[in-house]
C-alpha positions as CSV (number, residue, x, y, z in Angstrom):
1,M,15.9,-53.7,61.1
2,I,19.3,-52.3,60.1
3,S,20.7,-53.1,63.5
4,R,19.6,-56.8,63.2
5,R,20.8,-57.1,59.7
6,F,24.3,-55.8,60.4
7,G,24.6,-57.6,63.7
8,M,23.5,-61.0,62.4
9,A,25.7,-60.8,59.4
10,A,28.8,-60.1,61.6
11,L,27.9,-62.9,63.9
12,V,27.2,-65.5,61.1
13,A,30.5,-64.7,59.5
14,L,32.4,-64.9,62.7
15,A,30.6,-68.1,63.7
16,A,31.6,-69.8,60.4
17,V,35.2,-68.8,60.8
18,L,35.1,-70.0,64.5
19,L,33.8,-73.4,63.3
20,L,36.5,-73.7,60.7
21,W,39.2,-72.6,63.2
22,G,38.0,-75.0,65.8
23,C,38.2,-78.0,63.4
24,T,41.8,-77.4,62.5
25,G,43.2,-79.1,65.5
26,E,45.0,-78.2,68.7
27,R,46.4,-74.7,68.6
28,A,49.9,-73.8,69.8
29,K,50.0,-72.9,73.5
30,A,52.5,-70.6,75.1
31,P,54.9,-71.9,77.7
32,E,54.0,-71.5,81.4
33,G,54.7,-68.0,82.6
34,V,54.6,-66.4,79.1
35,L,51.7,-63.9,78.7
36,V,50.4,-63.7,75.1
37,V,49.2,-60.3,74.1
38,S,47.2,-59.0,71.2
39,Q,47.4,-55.2,71.0
40,E,48.3,-54.4,67.4
41,Q,47.3,-56.2,64.2
42,H,50.0,-56.8,61.6
43,S,50.8,-59.6,59.2
44,S,54.5,-59.4,60.1
45,W,56.7,-57.6,62.7
46,I,59.4,-54.9,62.1
47,R,62.0,-54.9,64.9
48,N,61.8,-51.3,66.3
49,F,61.9,-50.4,70.0
50,N,62.7,-46.7,69.6
51,P,60.6,-44.9,72.3
52,L,61.2,-41.5,70.9
53,T,60.3,-42.0,67.3
54,T,57.0,-40.7,65.9
55,A,56.8,-43.6,63.5
56,S,53.8,-45.9,64.0
57,A,56.0,-49.0,63.6
58,V,57.3,-49.0,67.2
59,R,56.6,-52.3,68.9
60,W,54.4,-52.7,71.9
61,P,55.1,-52.3,74.8
62,T,58.0,-50.0,74.0
63,L,56.0,-47.0,75.2
64,A,55.0,-48.5,78.5
65,G,56.7,-51.8,79.5
66,V,60.2,-51.5,77.9
67,Y,60.7,-47.8,78.6
68,E,59.2,-45.9,81.5
69,P,58.0,-42.4,82.3
70,L,58.7,-40.2,85.3
71,Y,55.1,-40.5,86.5
72,V,52.3,-42.9,85.4
73,F,48.9,-41.3,85.1
74,N,46.1,-43.6,86.4
75,S,43.0,-42.6,84.4
76,V,40.7,-44.7,86.5
77,K,41.7,-43.0,89.8
78,S,42.7,-39.7,88.1
79,E,46.0,-39.6,89.9
80,F,49.7,-39.4,89.1
81,V,51.7,-42.4,90.4
82,P,55.4,-41.8,91.1
83,W,57.6,-43.9,88.8
84,L,61.1,-42.9,87.7
85,A,60.5,-39.7,89.6
86,V,59.3,-39.6,93.2
87,G,58.7,-35.9,93.9
88,Y,58.2,-32.5,92.3
89,E,58.0,-28.9,93.3
90,W,56.8,-25.8,91.5
91,R,59.2,-22.9,92.0
92,E,59.5,-19.2,90.9
93,D,55.7,-18.6,90.6
94,N,55.1,-21.8,88.6
95,R,57.7,-21.0,86.0
96,V,60.2,-23.7,87.1
97,L,59.3,-27.4,87.8
98,R,61.8,-29.3,89.9
99,L,61.7,-33.1,89.7
100,T,63.4,-35.6,92.0
101,T,64.3,-39.0,90.5
102,R,64.1,-42.4,92.2
103,E,67.2,-43.9,93.8
104,G,68.2,-47.5,93.2
105,V,67.0,-47.8,89.6
106,R,69.3,-49.5,87.1
107,W,69.1,-49.9,83.4
108,S,68.7,-53.4,82.0
109,D,72.4,-53.6,81.3
110,G,73.1,-52.9,85.0
111,E,74.2,-49.3,84.7
112,P,72.7,-46.9,87.3
113,F,69.9,-44.6,86.3
114,S,70.0,-41.0,87.5
115,A,68.7,-37.5,86.8
116,R,71.5,-37.2,84.2
117,D,69.5,-39.5,82.0
118,V,66.4,-37.3,82.3
119,Y,68.5,-34.2,81.4
120,F,70.1,-36.0,78.5
121,T,66.7,-37.2,77.1
122,F,65.2,-33.7,77.1
123,E,68.4,-32.2,75.5
124,L,68.3,-34.9,72.9
125,M,64.7,-33.9,72.1
126,R,65.7,-30.3,71.9
127,E,68.5,-31.2,69.4
128,H,66.2,-33.4,67.3
129,A,62.7,-32.0,67.2
130,A,61.3,-35.1,65.5
131,L,61.9,-37.0,68.8
132,D,59.8,-34.5,70.8
133,R,56.6,-36.6,70.5
134,R,54.9,-34.6,73.3
135,G,55.9,-31.2,72.1
136,A,57.7,-30.3,75.3
137,W,60.0,-27.8,73.7
138,N,57.1,-25.8,72.5
139,F,56.7,-24.6,76.1
140,L,60.1,-25.3,77.7
141,D,62.8,-22.7,77.8
142,D,65.6,-24.7,79.4
143,V,66.5,-27.8,81.4
144,T,69.1,-27.8,84.2
145,L,70.8,-30.7,85.8
146,V,70.9,-29.7,89.5
147,N,72.5,-32.9,90.7
148,D,72.3,-36.6,90.2
149,S,68.8,-36.8,91.6
150,T,67.3,-33.4,90.6
151,V,66.4,-31.7,87.3
152,D,64.8,-28.2,86.8
153,F,62.5,-27.5,83.9
154,R,62.2,-23.8,83.1
155,F,59.1,-22.8,81.2
156,Q,58.8,-20.2,78.4
157,R,55.5,-19.1,79.9
158,L,53.1,-20.1,82.6
159,Y,52.0,-23.5,81.5
160,V,50.8,-25.7,84.4
161,P,49.5,-28.5,82.0
162,G,53.1,-28.9,81.0
163,F,53.6,-30.9,84.1
164,G,51.6,-33.8,82.6
165,E,53.6,-33.8,79.4
166,I,57.0,-33.6,81.1
167,V,56.3,-36.5,83.6
168,A,54.8,-38.7,80.8
169,Q,58.1,-38.5,78.8
170,L,59.9,-41.8,78.4
171,I,63.5,-41.7,79.5
172,V,66.5,-43.2,77.5
173,P,70.0,-44.0,78.8
174,E,72.6,-41.4,78.1
175,H,75.4,-44.0,78.1
176,V,73.8,-45.8,75.1
177,W,72.1,-43.0,73.1
178,K,74.9,-40.4,73.3
179,D,76.7,-42.5,70.6
180,I,73.8,-42.9,68.3
181,E,74.5,-41.1,65.0
182,D,70.9,-40.7,63.9
183,P,68.5,-41.2,66.9
184,V,65.5,-40.4,64.7
185,A,66.0,-43.4,62.4
186,F,67.5,-45.6,65.1
187,P,65.5,-48.9,65.3
188,N,66.9,-49.7,68.8
189,E,66.7,-53.4,68.1
190,D,68.2,-54.4,71.4
191,P,66.8,-51.9,73.9
192,V,68.5,-50.9,77.1
193,A,65.7,-49.6,79.4
194,T,64.3,-49.5,82.9
195,G,61.0,-51.2,82.2
196,P,59.8,-54.6,83.4
197,F,60.3,-56.3,80.0
198,T,63.5,-55.4,78.1
199,E,65.1,-58.7,76.9
200,V,64.4,-59.6,73.2
201,R,64.3,-63.4,73.6
202,V,62.8,-64.1,70.1
203,F,62.2,-61.9,67.1
204,R,60.8,-63.3,63.9
205,N,58.4,-62.0,61.3
206,Q,55.5,-63.9,62.8
207,V,56.3,-63.7,66.6
208,Y,58.5,-61.9,69.1
209,E,59.0,-62.3,72.8
210,L,60.3,-59.9,75.5
211,G,61.7,-61.3,78.7
212,R,62.0,-59.8,82.1
213,N,64.4,-57.0,82.9
214,P,67.1,-58.7,85.0
215,H,67.7,-55.5,87.0
216,Y,64.1,-54.2,87.4
217,W,63.8,-51.8,90.3
218,Q,60.5,-53.1,91.7
219,E,61.6,-56.1,93.8
220,G,59.8,-59.3,92.9
221,R,58.2,-57.8,89.8
222,P,57.2,-58.6,87.2
223,A,55.8,-62.0,88.1
224,V,55.2,-62.7,84.4
225,E,58.3,-64.3,82.9
226,A,57.9,-63.0,79.3
227,L,55.5,-61.4,76.9
228,R,54.7,-63.1,73.5
229,F,53.3,-61.3,70.5
230,P,52.0,-63.4,67.6
231,A,51.5,-61.6,64.3
232,L,47.7,-61.4,63.8
233,P,46.9,-59.5,60.5
234,S,43.3,-58.5,61.3
235,N,40.8,-57.9,64.1
236,D,38.9,-61.0,63.1
237,R,42.1,-63.1,63.2
238,A,43.0,-61.6,66.6
239,N,39.5,-62.4,67.9
240,L,39.9,-66.1,66.8
241,A,43.2,-66.4,68.7
242,L,41.5,-64.8,71.8
243,V,38.4,-67.1,71.6
244,F,40.5,-70.2,71.2
245,D,42.8,-69.4,74.1
246,E,45.9,-68.5,72.1
247,V,45.8,-65.0,73.7
248,D,45.8,-64.1,77.4
249,W,45.2,-60.4,77.1
250,A,43.7,-58.3,74.2
251,G,42.4,-54.9,73.4
252,N,40.1,-55.9,70.5
253,F,36.6,-55.1,69.4
254,V,34.7,-58.4,69.7
255,P,31.2,-58.5,68.4
256,A,28.6,-60.0,70.7
257,I,31.3,-60.8,73.2
258,D,29.1,-62.6,75.7
259,R,28.1,-65.2,73.1
260,V,31.3,-65.4,71.2
261,F,33.9,-65.2,73.9
262,V,32.5,-65.5,77.5
263,A,30.1,-68.3,76.8
264,R,32.8,-70.5,75.5
265,S,34.5,-70.6,78.9
266,P,32.6,-68.6,81.5
267,E,35.0,-69.5,84.3
268,T,38.1,-67.9,82.6
269,H,36.9,-65.7,79.7
270,E,36.3,-62.2,81.1
271,Y,36.2,-58.6,79.8
272,W,35.8,-55.0,81.1
273,F,34.9,-52.2,78.7
274,P,34.8,-49.0,80.8
275,L,33.8,-45.9,78.8
276,T,37.1,-44.2,79.5
277,G,38.7,-44.4,76.1
278,S,38.9,-41.5,73.7
279,T,35.7,-40.0,72.3
280,I,35.0,-41.1,68.8
281,F,34.2,-38.2,66.5
282,L,32.9,-37.5,63.0
283,Y,35.4,-34.9,62.0
284,A,34.1,-32.3,59.5
285,N,36.9,-30.5,57.6
286,T,36.1,-26.9,58.5
287,T,38.3,-25.6,55.7
288,R,35.6,-26.8,53.3
289,A,32.0,-25.7,52.8
290,P,29.5,-26.3,54.3
291,F,31.5,-27.4,57.3
292,D,32.9,-23.9,57.8
293,D,29.3,-23.0,59.0
294,V,28.3,-23.9,62.6
295,R,24.7,-24.3,61.4
296,A,25.8,-27.0,59.0
297,R,27.9,-28.8,61.5
298,K,25.0,-29.0,63.9
299,A,22.7,-30.1,61.1
300,F,24.9,-33.0,60.2
301,S,25.1,-33.9,63.9
302,L,21.4,-33.9,64.2
303,A,21.1,-36.2,61.2
304,V,23.1,-39.0,63.0
305,D,21.0,-41.5,64.8
306,R,23.4,-42.4,67.5
307,E,21.1,-44.9,69.2
308,L,21.0,-46.9,65.9
309,L,24.8,-46.4,65.5
310,I,25.4,-47.9,68.9
311,D,23.2,-50.8,68.1
312,V,24.7,-51.5,64.7
313,A,28.4,-50.7,65.2
314,L,29.0,-51.1,69.0
315,Y,26.7,-53.9,70.1
316,R,25.5,-51.6,72.9
317,Y,29.0,-51.5,74.4
318,S,28.8,-47.7,74.5
319,R,26.2,-44.9,74.6
320,P,25.6,-41.8,72.5
321,A,28.0,-38.9,73.3
322,D,26.6,-35.8,74.9
323,A,27.5,-32.4,73.6
324,T,30.4,-31.8,75.9
325,A,32.0,-34.8,74.1
326,L,33.8,-35.8,77.3
327,S,34.2,-39.5,78.1
328,D,33.5,-41.1,81.4
329,A,37.1,-40.5,82.4
330,F,35.9,-36.9,83.0
331,L,32.5,-37.5,84.6
332,S,33.3,-35.3,87.6
333,W,34.2,-32.4,85.2
334,K,31.0,-32.2,83.3
335,D,29.1,-28.9,83.4
336,P,25.3,-29.0,83.8
337,E,24.8,-25.8,81.8
338,A,26.7,-27.1,78.9
339,L,24.9,-30.4,79.0
340,A,21.5,-28.7,79.0
341,A,22.5,-26.5,76.0
342,G,23.8,-29.3,73.9
343,D,20.7,-30.2,72.1
344,W,22.4,-30.7,68.7
345,V,23.6,-34.2,69.5
346,G,20.0,-35.6,69.5
347,Y,18.5,-37.2,66.4
348,D,16.2,-34.7,64.8
349,V,16.0,-34.7,61.0
350,Q,13.4,-32.0,60.8
351,R,15.6,-29.5,62.8
352,A,18.6,-30.6,60.8
353,N,16.8,-29.7,57.5
354,A,15.7,-26.4,59.0
355,L,19.4,-25.5,59.9
356,L,20.6,-26.3,56.4
357,D,17.7,-24.2,54.9
358,E,18.8,-21.4,57.1
359,A,22.4,-21.8,56.0
360,G,21.3,-21.4,52.4
361,Y,21.6,-25.0,51.1
362,D,18.5,-25.4,48.9
363,W,17.0,-28.5,47.5
364,G,17.9,-29.3,43.9
365,D,15.8,-30.8,41.1
366,E,17.1,-34.3,41.8
367,G,16.0,-34.4,45.5
368,F,19.4,-33.5,47.0
369,R,20.7,-30.2,48.4
370,V,22.9,-28.0,46.3
371,D,25.6,-25.4,47.0
372,A,25.7,-21.9,45.7
373,N,26.9,-23.1,42.3
374,G,24.1,-25.6,42.0
375,E,26.3,-28.6,42.7
376,P,24.8,-31.4,44.8
377,L,26.2,-31.8,48.3
378,T,28.3,-34.9,47.9
379,F,30.9,-36.1,50.4
380,E,33.1,-39.0,51.4
381,I,33.3,-40.4,54.9
382,L,36.7,-41.8,55.6
383,T,37.4,-44.7,57.9
384,V,39.9,-47.5,58.4
385,S,39.5,-50.7,56.5
386,G,39.2,-53.7,58.8
387,W,37.9,-51.6,61.7
388,S,34.5,-53.2,61.5
389,D,32.9,-51.0,64.2
390,W,34.0,-47.8,62.5
391,V,33.0,-49.1,59.0
392,R,29.5,-49.9,60.3
393,A,29.2,-46.6,62.1
394,A,30.2,-44.8,58.9
395,Q,27.5,-46.7,57.0
396,V,24.8,-45.7,59.4
397,I,25.9,-42.1,59.2
398,S,25.9,-42.0,55.4
399,R,22.4,-43.5,55.2
400,G,21.1,-40.9,57.7
401,F,22.5,-38.1,55.6
402,A,20.2,-39.0,52.7
403,D,17.4,-37.7,54.9
404,I,18.8,-34.2,54.8
405,G,19.5,-34.3,51.1
406,V,23.2,-35.1,51.2
407,R,25.0,-37.9,49.3
408,A,27.7,-39.4,51.5
409,S,29.7,-42.5,50.5
410,V,32.0,-44.5,52.8
411,R,35.6,-44.8,51.7
412,T,37.9,-47.2,53.5
413,Y,41.7,-47.0,53.6
414,D,44.4,-49.0,55.3
415,F,45.5,-47.4,58.5
416,G,48.6,-45.7,57.1
417,A,46.8,-44.1,54.2
418,W,43.9,-43.0,56.3
419,F,46.1,-41.5,59.0
420,Q,48.1,-39.5,56.4
421,R,44.9,-38.1,54.8
422,V,43.4,-37.0,58.1
423,Q,46.6,-35.5,59.4
424,E,47.1,-33.5,56.2
425,G,43.4,-32.4,56.2
426,D,42.7,-34.2,52.9
427,F,39.1,-35.3,53.6
428,D,35.5,-34.1,53.8
429,L,34.4,-36.2,56.8
430,S,36.2,-38.8,58.8
431,L,35.8,-40.9,61.9
432,G,38.6,-40.4,64.4
433,W,39.6,-40.4,68.0
434,S,40.3,-37.6,70.4
435,Y,43.3,-36.7,72.6
436,E,43.1,-36.9,76.3
437,G,45.2,-35.8,79.3
438,P,44.8,-35.6,83.0
439,T,42.3,-32.8,82.7
440,P,39.9,-31.7,79.9
441,Y,42.5,-29.1,78.9
442,T,44.3,-31.4,76.5
443,F,41.0,-32.7,75.1
444,Y,39.7,-29.3,74.2
445,R,43.1,-27.9,73.2
446,W,43.3,-30.4,70.3
447,L,39.7,-29.7,69.3
448,M,39.7,-25.8,69.4
449,A,43.0,-24.1,70.0
450,S,44.1,-21.9,67.2
451,E,47.7,-22.7,67.8
452,T,47.0,-26.4,66.9
453,V,45.6,-25.5,63.4
454,E,48.0,-26.4,60.6
455,P,47.7,-25.5,57.0
456,V,46.0,-28.1,54.8
457,G,48.7,-30.3,53.4
458,E,50.9,-30.1,56.4
459,I,50.9,-32.8,59.1
460,A,48.7,-32.0,62.1
461,P,49.2,-34.3,65.2
462,G,45.6,-33.5,66.2
463,N,43.0,-30.9,65.3
464,W,42.6,-32.7,62.0
465,H,39.4,-30.7,61.3
466,R,41.4,-27.4,61.3
467,F,39.3,-25.4,63.8
468,G,40.4,-22.5,65.9
469,S,38.3,-20.6,68.4
470,A,39.3,-17.2,69.8
471,A,36.9,-17.7,72.7
472,A,38.5,-21.1,73.5
473,D,42.0,-19.6,73.1
474,S,41.5,-17.1,76.0
475,V,40.2,-19.8,78.3
476,L,42.9,-22.3,77.4
477,T,45.5,-19.6,78.1
478,A,43.9,-18.9,81.5
479,F,44.0,-22.7,82.2
480,E,47.7,-22.8,81.4
481,G,48.5,-20.4,84.3
482,E,46.0,-21.9,86.9
483,P,47.3,-24.4,89.4
484,D,44.2,-24.4,91.6
485,P,42.0,-27.5,91.0
486,E,38.8,-25.7,91.7
487,A,39.6,-22.8,89.4
488,Q,40.6,-25.4,86.7
489,R,37.1,-26.9,87.0
490,W,35.5,-23.5,86.5
491,L,37.6,-22.9,83.4
492,A,36.8,-26.4,82.1
493,A,33.1,-25.6,82.4
494,R,33.7,-22.5,80.2
495,L,35.5,-24.7,77.6
496,Q,32.5,-27.1,77.5
497,R,30.1,-24.2,76.9
498,I,32.2,-22.9,74.1
499,F,32.4,-26.4,72.5
500,V,28.6,-26.7,72.8
501,A,28.1,-23.3,71.2
502,E,30.6,-23.7,68.3
503,A,30.3,-27.4,67.6
504,P,33.8,-27.7,66.1
505,A,33.5,-31.5,65.7
506,I,30.7,-34.0,65.9
507,P,31.0,-36.4,68.9
508,L,29.5,-39.9,68.3
509,Y,30.2,-42.0,71.4
510,P,32.8,-42.5,74.2
511,N,35.0,-45.3,73.0
512,P,35.1,-48.3,75.3
513,S,38.5,-49.1,76.7
514,W,38.7,-52.5,75.1
515,A,40.1,-55.2,77.4
516,E,39.6,-59.0,77.2
517,F,41.5,-61.5,79.3
518,N,41.8,-65.2,79.9
519,T,42.3,-65.9,83.6
520,G,43.0,-69.6,83.0
521,R,46.8,-69.0,83.1
522,F,47.1,-65.5,84.6
523,E,45.3,-63.4,87.2
524,G,45.4,-59.8,88.5
525,F,43.7,-58.1,85.6
526,P,41.8,-54.9,86.4
527,T,38.1,-55.5,86.6
528,A,34.9,-53.5,87.5
529,E,35.2,-55.1,91.0
530,N,38.9,-54.3,91.3
531,P,39.4,-51.1,89.2
532,Y,43.0,-50.4,90.1
533,A,43.8,-49.2,86.6
534,D,42.5,-49.1,83.1
535,P,42.3,-52.7,81.9
536,S,43.3,-52.2,78.2
537,P,46.7,-52.9,76.7
538,N,45.9,-49.9,74.5
539,K,46.3,-47.5,77.4
540,F,50.0,-46.9,77.1
541,D,50.3,-43.2,76.2
542,R,50.9,-42.1,79.8
543,G,52.3,-45.3,81.1
544,E,49.1,-46.9,82.5
545,V,49.9,-50.3,81.1
546,L,52.8,-50.5,83.5
547,L,50.3,-50.7,86.4
548,V,48.9,-53.9,84.9
549,L,52.2,-55.4,83.7
550,T,53.7,-55.1,87.2
551,T,50.5,-56.6,88.8
552,L,49.8,-59.6,86.6
553,R,51.0,-63.0,87.8
554,P,50.7,-66.6,86.8
555,R,47.7,-68.3,88.3
556,G,48.5,-69.7,91.8
557,V,51.7,-67.6,92.1
558,T,52.0,-65.0,94.9
559,E,52.4,-61.4,93.9
560,A,56.1,-61.2,94.5
561,R,58.7,-63.6,92.9
């Protein structure tokens, strides 16, 4: 009944707004060849194209479309695609990585790109730690410019996963950035870059456009003339624009998408939601009782009805997570022994209560559990206001906790306030995403590595739950020095078993990689039938969006210009 009530309420509200929207007359259409994208929701735009800043205000697609990495990681095919670099070699027993850069690449102002720009970018990050978004200088010892096409990266220690972080780094032009007085605060309003879209044709509070790079190194690409980004202040507003054909490509959560979106134009309205996004967790702050006790963490997990949660919050777009917490991006890595042992992700209120009894949390006179001081177990579950799927998921979770004698209220914040609280460890429980890489190493490092644990009150890029595992540390260290893929799989299996045993965080579901597209004006989007890359505009962290931006073309146009 809860599923029907939540689902129908959302659909009725959206249907009412759709009717109002549809009666307001003809909506503005983008010119031919201009791809309209909905990736981030804001009421107005701030002009910032700094690819090195850690600020959340940087405009899309600065991180994959304006600037480019050395290699693109294709998460669907689990392979690295040469991009600004074309080759690499491990030297000196895997302590030195040599990269060879691509010839014939020019910056958007016509100046030649070379390995000197790669060297300069990493030296700039060494000088300004705030620009080192990927933490490369945590494991690098030195960078050497060998010649105009070759750079050597010397590591402080054996750290094979460092390859993925180095090649994902976005490169900036030395001839521009060497004269920037404060590169951390630099808004880079008129970017000079190597990506397919570099020309700021329009920038206003409510809309901006990026035109093609006149010197792009891939001949005949991009076929799309320009990208347009209207300011859409909420997910609901973005969905309206999508449904009424104002948007060509989006990465939104759309409730009942077959009825709301596809049915309106079955020939052109399409979507693909592979379960390759980050895993969505309920993070329990392990610096606070009772979440410092593995029995309590498993008990809280057992009190979550994930099937109901998927019905209510996700419209069955996903499935309950298993106890390894790995998404479908790592299906081939999953360990059968860990899966068999992970029985604490099922829904079992009786067993949850037994674990809390064992942990010493007795029932109080008012029908709720109390701590050692006799205080009721009362917590807040944090989530982001406007993220309707997360809000509904938190509501399902809070109601389930009543069955184990725990009061849990849902508290919503705007994204910035929420993100600050979870990064600083100022929460009891919070929904949140995970961090992925080319292998499960990155995923488990940010969930269990002691070196990623920051004191409460200090910003933590990940490991918001503040959990460190000595057992995981030793396996992660072994992984860092292991280049052999089969040996890596064995180590990944050990990490899964440790995660299952210690339950550092509570996995809820693998997040769909949200991708909706209108093929009325453009074609070439990744689909389940043609899965050449992840389809979502949200998949930019390791450059994967570039595979899509350089493939899309106006309908009826050949692939090359």
